[in-house]
N, C-alpha and C positions, 0 to 999 in steps of 0.2 A: 205830900207835894210831889214826891218823886213819881208816884203812880200817875198823876195828872200829866206830867211830862211824857211818860211812856205812852199813855193813851193818845195824847196829842200827836206824838211822833208817828204812832201806828196809823192814825187817821190821815195824817199828811202823806205818809208813804202810800196808803191805799188810794188816795186821790191821784197821786202822781202815776201810779201803775195803771189806774183806770184811764188816765189821760193818754196812754200809749195807744197807737193805732191798732184796731182790730180788723181793719180792712185788708184782706189777703192781697189785693192788687197793690196797695201801698207797701205792704210788708215785702212782697216779692221785688218791687221796684227799688226798695232800699238796698237790697243786696247788690244791685248793679252799680250803686255808688262806690262800692269797694271799701277796703279797709283804710283807715285813716281819714274817713270822711265823717262829718257830723251833720245829722239831719237838721234842717232848718224849717222847711215848710213843704206842704204838698198842695197841688191844685188838681181837683177832680174835674175832668172835662167830659161832658156828654152832649153831643150835638147831632142833630138830624142832618140829612143831606142838604147841602146848600144849593140854591137855584142855579148858581154859577160859581166857579172857582174864582176867587179874588182875594180880597183882604182877609186876613185871619180873624176869625169871629170871636174867640174867647180871649178877653183882655183882662189883665191883672197888673197891679203895680207892686213893686218891691224895692225897698231901700237896699242898695249894695254899697259896700265900703271899699275905699281905695286900698290897693296892695293886698287884696284878699282873693283867693282862688275859689271859685264856685264851680260845682258840677250840677248840671241840669240833666236829670235822667228822665226818659220818656218811655212809658210802658202802656201797652194796649190791653184792653180786656179781650178775653178769648173770642167773644162774639162780635168784636169790632170789625167792621168792613174796611175801615181806613186805617192808615198808620198815623199816629200822633206826631205832629211837628211843632217846632217852637221857633219864634224869632224874637230877638231882644232889641229894643230901641232905647236910645238915651233920651234925656229930657229935651233935646233939640229934634226929636223924632227921626234921628239918623239910625239906620240899621247897624248894629254892632256885632251881631252873631245870629246864625241860623243853624238849625239842625237838618235842614233840607237844602241840598245842592240842586238848584234849578237847571243847571247845565247838564248834569248827569242823571238827575232824577233820584239820586241816592238819599236815603234818610239815615240818620245816625241815632243809635239808641241813647246816647248821651253826648253832651258837649261840655267842654271846660271853658271857663271864662275867668281871666285874671283882670279884675276891675282896676282901671287906672285913674278913675275919677269917681269919688263918692257922689251919690245922688239917687234920685228915684228913677227906676228903669221900668219900661213897659214890657211886660211879658205877654206875647201873643201866641195862643195855641189854636190849632185847628187840625183837621185830618187832610192828608194829601188829596188834592183835586176836589176838596169840599165834600168828601165822602162822609157818610154817617158813621158814628163810632163813639166809643167811650174809652177813657184811659185816664192816666194820672201822670202829672209832671211833678217830680220830686226835686227840690232844691237842697243841696248839701254844700257845706264848706269843706274844702280839702286842705289838709295840713301839709 
């Protein structure tokens, strides 16, 4: 019986290790989250050039919890022509955070968000000025 538990444990451990990311872009982006952060999810974004710059094209939803600090890291592939940006909207479609400052044109490699209301949030990704590119957005919880 003890053998079966050991075999079952080894199989489960192998599945968990296999489940870890083997994508070098995601792995590199995880390092920007910093120590004390816990990986939650990643979003791989690959978009062609937009006919015109406008609303961010890649949309995803994520449940965020009140009184939790999140870090949204943004990383570009080497061959990406544009810089990946993110905007976060609440369930009322109100912008709560952006990694791109439209006034200065500055993009941030990560943004921190302390959630003050639990709910489903819309994560919108694109590349500056609708450029073509590929990248990854990594969501981490910061302690």
